[in-house]
KEKE-3310 file (N, C-alpha, C; in steps of 0.2 Angstrom, whole numbers, plus 5000, padded with zeros to 4 digits):
npx = (5358:5372:5389:5398:5396:5403:5404:5407:5416:5429:5446:5450:5439:5438:5451:5448:5438:5444:5455:5448:5442:5454:5458:5449:5436:5419:5403:5404:5401:5403:5398:5393:5386:5386:5399:5413:5427:5422:5421:5431:5443:5444:5447:5460:5477:5487:5498:5511:5518:5530:5535:5531:5526:5524:5525:5515:5508:5519:5521:5509:5510:5522:5518:5510:5517:5522:5512:5510:5522:5521:5511:5516:5523:5511:5503:5509:5522:5539:5546:5550:5549:5553:5558:5559:5568:5569:5571:5580:5572:5563:5573:5577:5565:5564:5575:5573:5561:5566:5575:5567:5560:5570:5573:5563:5565:5563:5570:5576:5585:5598:5600:5606:5596:5598:5600:5590:5584:5580:5575:5573:5585:5592:5587:5587:5590:5592:5588:5578:5576:5565:5567:5559:5546:5533:5522:5505:5490:5475:5462:5463:5471:5461:5452:5458:5460:5446:5444:5451:5445:5433:5436:5438:5426:5419:5404:5400:5392:5387:5380:5371:5365:5373:5366:5353:5355:5356:5367:5379:5389:5392:5403:5410:5417:5417:5422:5420:5406:5404:5399:5385:5381:5386:5382:5389:5403:5418:5422:5425:5421:5433:5438:5448:5459:5465:5475:5478:5492:5498:5502:5519:5536:5548:5548:5555:5554:5557:5554:5552:5540:5538:5540:5538:5543:5533:5522:5517:5516:5519:5517:5522:5510:5506:5514:5516:5511:5509:5503:5496:5495:5491:5489:5476:5476:5467:5457:5444:5431:5418:5407:5407:5412:5420:5431:5444:5449:5458:5468:5472:5480:5489:5496:5500:5510:5520:5523:5530:5541:5547:5550:5555:5553:5539:5533:5519:5512:5497:5480:5474:5464:5454:5450:5439:5439:5436:5442:5441:5442:5449:5450:5463:5470:5472:5467:5451:5449:5440:5429:5414:5400:5387:5390:5394:5408:5422:5432:5439:5441:5452:5459:5465:5474:5470:5470:5484:5487:5478:5481:5488:5479:5467:5472:5475:5462:5454:5462:5458:5444:5441:5449:5449:5459:5474:5490:5495:5497:5483:5478:5482:5472:5459:5441:5439:5450:5447:5439:5448:5463:5470:5486:5494:5496:5495:5506:5511:5501:5497)
npy = (5317:5328:5324:5332:5349:5363:5380:5394:5400:5406:5408:5398:5390:5385:5378:5368:5361:5357:5348:5339:5333:5328:5319:5309:5310:5309:5317:5330:5347:5364:5379:5396:5411:5422:5422:5414:5419:5430:5438:5442:5436:5440:5454:5454:5457:5450:5443:5431:5424:5417:5423:5426:5430:5420:5403:5393:5400:5402:5389:5385:5393:5389:5376:5379:5386:5377:5373:5385:5387:5375:5380:5391:5405:5413:5414:5413:5421:5420:5433:5437:5444:5458:5465:5479:5488:5503:5509:5507:5499:5493:5486:5476:5469:5464:5456:5447:5440:5435:5426:5416:5412:5406:5396:5388:5383:5393:5401:5414:5428:5441:5456:5469:5482:5491:5485:5484:5491:5508:5509:5520:5520:5527:5528:5517:5503:5490:5475:5461:5446:5435:5424:5414:5418:5428:5435:5433:5430:5433:5430:5423:5412:5406:5403:5393:5383:5380:5376:5364:5356:5355:5347:5335:5331:5339:5348:5364:5378:5392:5408:5402:5398:5389:5384:5380:5368:5350:5341:5330:5335:5352:5363:5377:5390:5405:5417:5433:5431:5419:5418:5418:5406:5398:5402:5412:5411:5419:5430:5446:5458:5468:5483:5485:5492:5494:5501:5505:5511:5520:5524:5518:5520:5508:5499:5486:5469:5460:5466:5465:5461:5475:5479:5490:5495:5502:5495:5499:5494:5488:5481:5476:5476:5469:5477:5490:5496:5498:5491:5496:5495:5496:5495:5503:5518:5519:5506:5501:5493:5483:5482:5492:5495:5506:5517:5527:5542:5551:5542:5536:5546:5548:5536:5538:5547:5541:5531:5538:5543:5531:5525:5534:5536:5534:5545:5555:5547:5543:5538:5523:5513:5511:5503:5494:5481:5466:5460:5445:5443:5436:5435:5432:5434:5422:5408:5399:5382:5367:5356:5363:5362:5350:5342:5353:5359:5371:5383:5397:5414:5420:5431:5441:5432:5422:5419:5417:5406:5396:5384:5375:5374:5369:5356:5350:5351:5343:5330:5329:5328:5317:5306:5307:5313:5324:5325:5337:5348:5354:5358:5371:5379:5377:5380:5380:5385:5398:5398:5400:5409:5416:5410:5414:5427:5433:5446:5450:5456:5461)
npz = (5431:5435:5439:5444:5445:5441:5447:5440:5427:5427:5428:5440:5440:5427:5427:5437:5431:5419:5425:5431:5420:5414:5423:5419:5423:5422:5417:5420:5422:5417:5423:5420:5425:5417:5406:5400:5408:5412:5423:5437:5431:5419:5420:5425:5430:5425:5428:5433:5446:5459:5470:5484:5501:5511:5515:5511:5499:5491:5487:5481:5470:5464:5460:5450:5440:5431:5422:5416:5410:5401:5393:5386:5375:5365:5375:5388:5394:5400:5407:5418:5436:5443:5458:5467:5479:5488:5500:5516:5525:5516:5509:5518:5520:5507:5505:5516:5512:5499:5505:5511:5500:5492:5500:5498:5486:5475:5461:5465:5462:5466:5457:5446:5444:5435:5423:5416:5402:5400:5413:5427:5440:5450:5463:5468:5480:5481:5472:5466:5457:5448:5436:5431:5433:5426:5413:5408:5398:5404:5399:5387:5392:5400:5391:5383:5393:5394:5382:5381:5392:5387:5375:5381:5386:5395:5399:5394:5400:5396:5403:5412:5427:5440:5451:5446:5441:5442:5454:5460:5466:5470:5464:5469:5462:5461:5464:5471:5472:5477:5491:5489:5485:5494:5509:5523:5521:5523:5514:5506:5495:5487:5479:5465:5453:5437:5423:5407:5396:5382:5365:5368:5363:5359:5369:5378:5373:5382:5394:5412:5423:5433:5449:5462:5479:5485:5480:5468:5452:5435:5418:5402:5387:5374:5360:5362:5374:5391:5406:5422:5439:5457:5475:5484:5494:5503:5507:5496:5501:5495:5480:5470:5455:5450:5442:5450:5446:5450:5456:5444:5438:5447:5446:5433:5435:5443:5435:5425:5432:5435:5424:5412:5398:5396:5399:5398:5390:5383:5390:5387:5391:5407:5420:5433:5444:5455:5469:5478:5494:5508:5526:5530:5517:5510:5500:5501:5502:5499:5507:5511:5515:5514:5500:5494:5488:5489:5481:5482:5487:5483:5484:5474:5468:5461:5447:5444:5452:5448:5440:5448:5459:5451:5448:5461:5467:5459:5461:5475:5475:5466:5472:5486:5492:5491:5482:5485:5498:5505:5518:5523:5519:5523:5527:5541:5547:5551:5563:5573:5575:5561:5555:5545:5538:5522:5515:5502:5493:5478)
capx = (5361:5378:5393:5401:5395:5408:5401:5410:5420:5435:5453:5450:5433:5440:5456:5446:5434:5449:5458:5444:5441:5461:5459:5446:5430:5413:5398:5407:5398:5406:5393:5393:5380:5388:5402:5420:5432:5418:5421:5438:5449:5444:5450:5466:5484:5490:5505:5512:5524:5531:5538:5526:5529:5522:5527:5508:5507:5524:5520:5504:5512:5527:5515:5506:5521:5523:5507:5511:5528:5519:5508:5521:5520:5510:5499:5513:5530:5543:5550:5553:5546:5558:5555:5564:5568:5571:5572:5583:5566:5561:5577:5577:5559:5566:5580:5569:5557:5570:5578:5561:5558:5575:5574:5557:5567:5562:5577:5576:5592:5599:5601:5606:5590:5600:5601:5583:5584:5575:5572:5577:5587:5596:5586:5586:5595:5592:5582:5578:5571:5564:5566:5553:5540:5531:5516:5501:5484:5471:5456:5466:5473:5456:5448:5462:5458:5439:5444:5454:5440:5427:5438:5438:5420:5416:5399:5402:5386:5387:5373:5368:5365:5374:5361:5348:5358:5357:5373:5380:5394:5393:5411:5410:5423:5413:5425:5416:5399:5403:5395:5378:5380:5387:5382:5394:5410:5421:5423:5423:5424:5439:5438:5455:5458:5470:5476:5483:5493:5501:5508:5526:5540:5555:5548:5558:5550:5559:5553:5549:5535:5542:5536:5541:5542:5526:5517:5516:5519:5518:5520:5521:5505:5506:5520:5518:5507:5510:5497:5498:5491:5493:5485:5474:5479:5461:5454:5437:5427:5411:5406:5405:5418:5421:5437:5445:5453:5464:5472:5474:5485:5494:5500:5504:5516:5524:5526:5535:5547:5551:5551:5554:5551:5532:5529:5514:5509:5490:5477:5471:5458:5455:5444:5439:5437:5435:5446:5438:5447:5448:5453:5471:5472:5474:5460:5447:5449:5438:5421:5411:5394:5386:5388:5397:5416:5423:5439:5437:5444:5460:5462:5469:5480:5467:5473:5491:5487:5473:5483:5489:5472:5463:5475:5474:5455:5452:5464:5454:5437:5441:5453:5448:5465:5478:5497:5497:5494:5477:5477:5481:5467:5452:5438:5439:5454:5444:5436:5453:5467:5473:5492:5500:5494:5500:5507:5512:5494:5497)
capy = (5322:5328:5321:5338:5355:5368:5385:5399:5399:5410:5403:5393:5385:5381:5374:5363:5357:5354:5344:5333:5329:5325:5313:5304:5311:5309:5320:5337:5353:5370:5384:5403:5415:5426:5419:5413:5424:5437:5441:5445:5434:5445:5460:5454:5461:5444:5442:5424:5425:5413:5427:5427:5431:5414:5396:5390:5404:5400:5383:5385:5396:5384:5370:5383:5388:5371:5373:5391:5385:5371:5384:5396:5411:5419:5414:5415:5424:5421:5439:5438:5448:5462:5468:5485:5491:5510:5511:5502:5494:5489:5481:5471:5465:5460:5451:5443:5437:5431:5420:5411:5409:5402:5390:5384:5381:5397:5404:5421:5430:5447:5458:5476:5485:5496:5481:5485:5497:5513:5511:5524:5516:5530:5528:5509:5501:5483:5472:5454:5444:5427:5424:5409:5421:5431:5438:5429:5433:5428:5428:5418:5405:5403:5400:5387:5378:5378:5372:5357:5353:5353:5342:5329:5329:5343:5352:5371:5380:5399:5411:5397:5397:5382:5381:5378:5361:5345:5339:5327:5339:5358:5366:5383:5394:5411:5423:5437:5429:5412:5417:5418:5399:5395:5407:5412:5411:5425:5433:5452:5461:5473:5485:5487:5496:5495:5507:5504:5517:5520:5520:5520:5518:5505:5494:5479:5462:5456:5469:5461:5465:5479:5481:5495:5494:5505:5491:5501:5489:5489:5476:5477:5473:5470:5479:5497:5498:5497:5491:5499:5494:5498:5495:5510:5520:5518:5501:5502:5488:5484:5479:5497:5494:5513:5520:5533:5545:5553:5537:5535:5552:5546:5530:5539:5551:5536:5527:5543:5543:5525:5524:5541:5536:5533:5551:5558:5542:5544:5532:5518:5512:5510:5498:5492:5473:5464:5454:5441:5445:5433:5439:5431:5434:5415:5406:5394:5377:5362:5355:5369:5360:5343:5341:5359:5361:5378:5386:5404:5419:5420:5438:5443:5428:5416:5417:5413:5400:5392:5378:5370:5373:5364:5349:5348:5350:5336:5325:5327:5326:5310:5302:5309:5316:5326:5325:5344:5350:5359:5359:5378:5383:5374:5385:5378:5389:5405:5397:5402:5414:5414:5410:5415:5432:5436:5453:5452:5456:5466)
capz = (5436:5433:5444:5447:5442:5443:5446:5439:5421:5428:5428:5444:5438:5421:5428:5440:5426:5415:5428:5432:5414:5412:5426:5417:5427:5417:5420:5422:5418:5419:5422:5423:5424:5411:5401:5400:5410:5412:5429:5439:5427:5412:5422:5429:5428:5421:5431:5436:5451:5464:5475:5490:5508:5515:5511:5507:5494:5487:5485:5476:5464:5460:5456:5445:5435:5427:5417:5412:5406:5396:5388:5382:5372:5367:5382:5394:5393:5405:5407:5425:5440:5446:5464:5468:5486:5488:5507:5520:5528:5510:5507:5523:5518:5501:5507:5520:5507:5495:5509:5512:5493:5490:5504:5495:5479:5469:5459:5466:5462:5466:5451:5445:5441:5429:5418:5413:5397:5401:5420:5432:5446:5455:5470:5470:5485:5479:5467:5465:5450:5447:5429:5429:5434:5419:5411:5404:5395:5408:5396:5382:5395:5403:5385:5382:5398:5394:5376:5383:5396:5383:5371:5385:5388:5399:5396:5395:5400:5398:5405:5416:5435:5442:5456:5443:5438:5447:5453:5465:5471:5467:5465:5469:5460:5459:5467:5476:5471:5481:5497:5487:5483:5501:5514:5528:5518:5525:5508:5505:5489:5487:5472:5463:5446:5431:5418:5401:5394:5376:5363:5370:5359:5361:5375:5377:5373:5388:5400:5417:5428:5438:5456:5467:5486:5486:5478:5461:5447:5428:5413:5394:5385:5367:5358:5364:5379:5398:5411:5429:5445:5464:5479:5485:5500:5508:5503:5494:5501:5491:5473:5465:5451:5447:5442:5453:5441:5454:5457:5438:5437:5452:5443:5427:5437:5446:5429:5422:5437:5435:5416:5408:5391:5395:5401:5394:5387:5385:5393:5382:5395:5414:5422:5439:5446:5462:5473:5483:5499:5515:5532:5529:5510:5507:5498:5505:5497:5503:5509:5515:5516:5512:5493:5492:5489:5488:5479:5482:5491:5481:5486:5469:5466:5458:5440:5444:5456:5446:5438:5454:5463:5448:5449:5468:5468:5456:5465:5481:5473:5465:5476:5493:5495:5485:5484:5486:5505:5505:5524:5525:5515:5524:5530:5547:5550:5553:5569:5578:5573:5555:5557:5540:5534:5517:5514:5496:5489:5473)
cpx = (5369:5383:5395:5398:5399:5405:5406:5416:5426:5441:5452:5445:5435:5446:5454:5442:5440:5453:5454:5443:5448:5462:5453:5438:5425:5408:5400:5403:5401:5401:5394:5388:5381:5392:5409:5424:5428:5418:5429:5443:5449:5447:5456:5472:5487:5497:5505:5518:5524:5534:5532:5529:5528:5523:5520:5507:5512:5523:5514:5506:5518:5523:5512:5510:5523:5518:5508:5516:5526:5515:5512:5519:5515:5505:5503:5520:5534:5548:5552:5548:5552:5555:5560:5563:5572:5572:5576:5577:5564:5566:5578:5571:5561:5570:5577:5565:5561:5573:5573:5560:5564:5575:5568:5559:5565:5568:5576:5584:5592:5602:5602:5601:5592:5600:5595:5583:5578:5573:5576:5578:5591:5594:5584:5591:5597:5587:5583:5574:5571:5562:5562:5547:5539:5524:5512:5494:5478:5464:5458:5468:5467:5452:5452:5460:5451:5439:5447:5449:5435:5429:5438:5432:5416:5411:5399:5394:5387:5380:5369:5369:5367:5369:5355:5349:5358:5365:5374:5385:5394:5400:5410:5416:5421:5416:5421:5408:5398:5399:5386:5376:5381:5388:5387:5401:5413:5425:5420:5425:5428:5439:5446:5454:5465:5470:5481:5485:5497:5499:5514:5531:5546:5553:5551:5554:5551:5558:5549:5544:5539:5537:5540:5539:5535:5520:5515:5519:5516:5521:5519:5514:5505:5513:5522:5513:5511:5504:5500:5493:5494:5488:5483:5476:5474:5458:5446:5434:5420:5412:5405:5412:5418:5428:5438:5450:5459:5470:5476:5481:5490:5499:5504:5511:5521:5527:5531:5541:5551:5553:5550:5551:5543:5529:5525:5510:5501:5486:5473:5464:5460:5448:5445:5436:5437:5439:5442:5442:5445:5452:5461:5474:5475:5467:5458:5446:5447:5431:5419:5403:5392:5384:5391:5405:5418:5431:5438:5441:5452:5463:5466:5474:5476:5470:5480:5491:5482:5476:5485:5483:5468:5465:5474:5467:5452:5454:5459:5447:5436:5444:5452:5454:5469:5485:5499:5494:5490:5476:5477:5476:5459:5448:5437:5444:5452:5439:5441:5456:5471:5481:5497:5497:5498:5501:5509:5506:5495:5491)
cpy = (5321:5326:5327:5344:5361:5375:5390:5398:5404:5406:5398:5388:5382:5377:5367:5358:5353:5347:5337:5328:5325:5319:5307:5305:5311:5314:5327:5342:5359:5376:5391:5407:5420:5422:5418:5419:5431:5441:5444:5443:5439:5452:5461:5457:5456:5442:5435:5425:5420:5417:5430:5428:5426:5407:5393:5394:5402:5393:5381:5389:5392:5379:5373:5385:5383:5372:5379:5390:5381:5375:5388:5401:5408:5420:5415:5417:5425:5426:5440:5444:5452:5466:5473:5487:5498:5513:5506:5497:5490:5484:5475:5466:5461:5455:5445:5437:5432:5425:5415:5408:5405:5396:5385:5382:5386:5400:5411:5423:5438:5450:5466:5478:5489:5491:5481:5491:5502:5514:5515:5520:5520:5529:5521:5507:5494:5481:5465:5452:5436:5426:5418:5412:5425:5434:5434:5433:5429:5426:5422:5411:5402:5399:5394:5382:5375:5373:5364:5353:5351:5347:5335:5328:5333:5348:5359:5374:5388:5402:5405:5397:5391:5379:5379:5370:5356:5342:5335:5331:5345:5361:5373:5387:5401:5417:5427:5434:5422:5412:5417:5410:5395:5401:5407:5412:5417:5429:5440:5455:5468:5477:5487:5488:5495:5500:5504:5510:5516:5524:5523:5516:5514:5501:5488:5473:5458:5460:5465:5465:5468:5480:5484:5493:5496:5500:5493:5496:5490:5483:5479:5473:5475:5473:5487:5500:5496:5497:5493:5497:5496:5497:5502:5512:5518:5512:5502:5494:5488:5482:5485:5498:5501:5514:5526:5537:5549:5548:5535:5540:5550:5541:5532:5543:5546:5533:5532:5544:5538:5524:5530:5541:5535:5539:5553:5554:5542:5538:5529:5517:5511:5507:5495:5484:5472:5459:5451:5439:5440:5437:5439:5431:5428:5412:5400:5389:5371:5361:5361:5367:5353:5345:5348:5359:5368:5379:5393:5408:5419:5426:5441:5439:5422:5415:5414:5407:5395:5385:5373:5369:5368:5356:5346:5346:5343:5330:5323:5325:5319:5305:5302:5312:5320:5326:5332:5345:5355:5361:5366:5382:5381:5380:5385:5383:5395:5404:5400:5407:5412:5415:5412:5421:5433:5443:5454:5452:5462:5468)
cpz = (5434:5439:5448:5443:5445:5442:5445:5433:5421:5427:5432:5442:5432:5422:5432:5435:5421:5418:5430:5425:5412:5416:5425:5420:5421:5421:5424:5419:5422:5417:5424:5421:5419:5406:5404:5402:5410:5418:5431:5434:5421:5414:5425:5426:5423:5423:5434:5440:5456:5471:5480:5496:5513:5511:5508:5500:5488:5483:5480:5470:5460:5457:5450:5438:5429:5422:5413:5407:5400:5390:5383:5379:5366:5373:5388:5392:5399:5406:5414:5429:5444:5452:5466:5475:5485:5495:5511:5522:5522:5508:5511:5521:5512:5502:5512:5515:5502:5499:5510:5505:5491:5494:5501:5488:5473:5467:5459:5466:5463:5459:5451:5441:5435:5422:5413:5408:5399:5409:5424:5438:5451:5462:5472:5474:5483:5475:5467:5459:5451:5440:5426:5429:5426:5419:5407:5402:5399:5404:5391:5386:5397:5397:5383:5387:5396:5387:5377:5387:5391:5378:5374:5388:5393:5396:5398:5395:5401:5399:5408:5423:5438:5447:5453:5440:5444:5447:5460:5470:5466:5469:5465:5469:5458:5461:5472:5477:5475:5486:5495:5486:5490:5506:5519:5526:5519:5519:5507:5499:5489:5480:5471:5455:5443:5426:5412:5398:5387:5371:5366:5366:5363:5367:5374:5377:5379:5395:5406:5420:5434:5444:5461:5474:5488:5484:5470:5456:5440:5424:5406:5393:5377:5365:5360:5370:5386:5402:5418:5434:5452:5469:5482:5492:5505:5504:5502:5495:5499:5484:5467:5461:5447:5448:5445:5449:5445:5455:5450:5436:5441:5450:5438:5429:5440:5440:5426:5426:5436:5429:5412:5402:5391:5398:5396:5390:5388:5388:5387:5385:5403:5415:5430:5440:5453:5464:5479:5489:5505:5520:5532:5522:5507:5506:5503:5500:5501:5503:5513:5517:5512:5504:5490:5493:5486:5486:5477:5487:5489:5482:5481:5465:5461:5451:5440:5447:5453:5443:5444:5458:5459:5449:5456:5470:5465:5458:5471:5480:5471:5468:5483:5496:5489:5488:5486:5493:5504:5512:5526:5523:5517:5527:5538:5551:5554:5560:5574:5574:5566:5557:5552:5535:5528:5516:5507:5491:5485:5469)
residu = (MET:ALA:ARG:PHE:VAL:VAL:ALA:GLY:ALA:GLY:ALA:VAL:GLY:ALA:SER:ILE:ALA:TYR:HIS:LEU:ALA:LEU:ARG:GLY:ALA:ARG:GLY:VAL:VAL:LEU:ALA:ASP:ARG:ALA:GLY:ILE:ALA:ALA:GLY:ALA:THR:GLY:LYS:ALA:MET:GLY:GLY:VAL:ARG:GLN:GLN:PHE:SER:THR:ALA:PRO:GLU:VAL:ARG:LEU:ALA:GLN:ALA:SER:VAL:ARG:LEU:PHE:ARG:GLU:LEU:GLY:PRO:PRO:LEU:PHE:GLU:PRO:VAL:GLY:TYR:LEU:PHE:LEU:ALA:THR:THR:PRO:THR:GLY:LEU:HIS:GLU:LEU:ASP:ARG:ARG:ALA:GLU:LEU:GLN:ARG:ALA:LEU:GLY:VAL:PRO:VAL:GLU:SER:THR:ASP:ALA:ALA:SER:VAL:PRO:GLY:LEU:ARG:THR:ASP:ASP:VAL:LEU:GLY:ALA:VAL:VAL:CYS:ARG:GLU:ASP:GLY:ILE:ALA:GLU:PRO:THR:ALA:VAL:THR:ARG:GLU:LEU:VAL:ARG:ARG:ALA:ALA:GLU:ARG:GLY:VAL:GLU:VAL:ARG:GLU:ARG:THR:ASP:ALA:ARG:GLU:LEU:ASP:ALA:LYS:VAL:LEU:VAL:VAL:ALA:CYS:GLY:VAL:ARG:SER:PRO:GLU:LEU:VAL:PRO:ASP:LEU:PRO:ILE:ARG:PRO:LEU:VAL:ARG:GLN:LEU:VAL:ASP:VAL:GLY:PRO:ILE:LEU:ASP:ILE:PRO:GLU:ALA:LEU:PRO:MET:ILE:VAL:GLU:GLU:THR:GLY:PHE:HIS:PHE:ARG:ARG:VAL:GLY:ARG:ASP:ARG:LEU:ARG:LEU:ALA:MET:GLY:GLU:PRO:THR:PRO:ARG:TRP:GLY:ASP:ASP:GLU:THR:VAL:ASP:GLU:THR:LEU:VAL:GLU:ASP:TRP:ARG:ALA:ARG:LEU:ALA:TYR:ARG:TYR:PRO:GLN:ALA:GLN:GLY:ALA:PRO:ILE:VAL:SER:ALA:TRP:ALA:GLY:LEU:TYR:ASP:MET:THR:PRO:ASP:ALA:HIS:PRO:ILE:ILE:GLY:TRP:ALA:ALA:ASP:GLY:ALA:TYR:VAL:ALA:CYS:GLY:PHE:SER:GLY:HIS:GLY:PHE:MET:GLN:ALA:PRO:ALA:VAL:GLY:GLU:ALA:VAL:ALA:GLU:GLU:LEU:LEU:ASP:GLY:ASP:SER:ALA:PHE:ASP:LEU:SER:PRO:TYR:ARG:LEU:GLU:ARG:PHE:ALA:GLY:ASP:ALA:ALA:PHE:PRO:GLU:THR:MET:VAL:LEU)
# end
């Protein structure tokens, strides 16, 4: 019997398995019904940021940035996250979030958005950037974590249902599929989509992740492509991972406005994936049943928070407690009113 079976070989599951092994755990199995990064991780935007609107999310992101910095290029590039405000209300919110982030130690600074070559800024009232943030390659990072885990003795089982394996502890990190293993988790799938366009000439290597007040955002991919994403005007609850072509054209128009040199860039690919949403957009981390520990419900932030989550979960599983405060993420909070809804869900 395995000591720990981690269900789900996305970024969160891979990080948990790796950190268990890093702390000397034996009898760890990482299992996935498909393969490594075959679910939401492999479809992710690939952003890594500390600029959230609530303290718990900021702290998770801060703890994760350390591992991303250690990975370094090409797995992680600290090009920064640039947030733009184009209305007085948006500027107020930008300043309010920045004040919270700075108070927690995030090096957020006001900046002149016109310093980004090619960016249209005549309607920008204010901008902030955190230069420690950046972009990463989700599948490559996850494979690196799995490689490190396997090197330290973790058994990796692809195309394997974790429920078929004997384990003292089942660690559930399956995103939207987690309720199949632990019923009654308050997780709903939300369809989100992304688009790659290109080729586009002269994209700066240091182009930051650009985030408009509307939630429209884009980043560089490779040398000559841009990846676009945005929340949808009407949330699509469910698991139908279909691309809405009308949204694709809307985003291309938004890109052409904000970054004129990309006007007319053809679509390279478009795809849809699933966010595992909780009622307050914060994850669920902790014991959920006898012998079952969960780390899911990351609401679109699992990849960027995976390093910190893996370390904290491994500590709690092996030592009974974690140096990182996991109390805001317990399942029991949903018995009352969620006290810290996250608004920066991109």
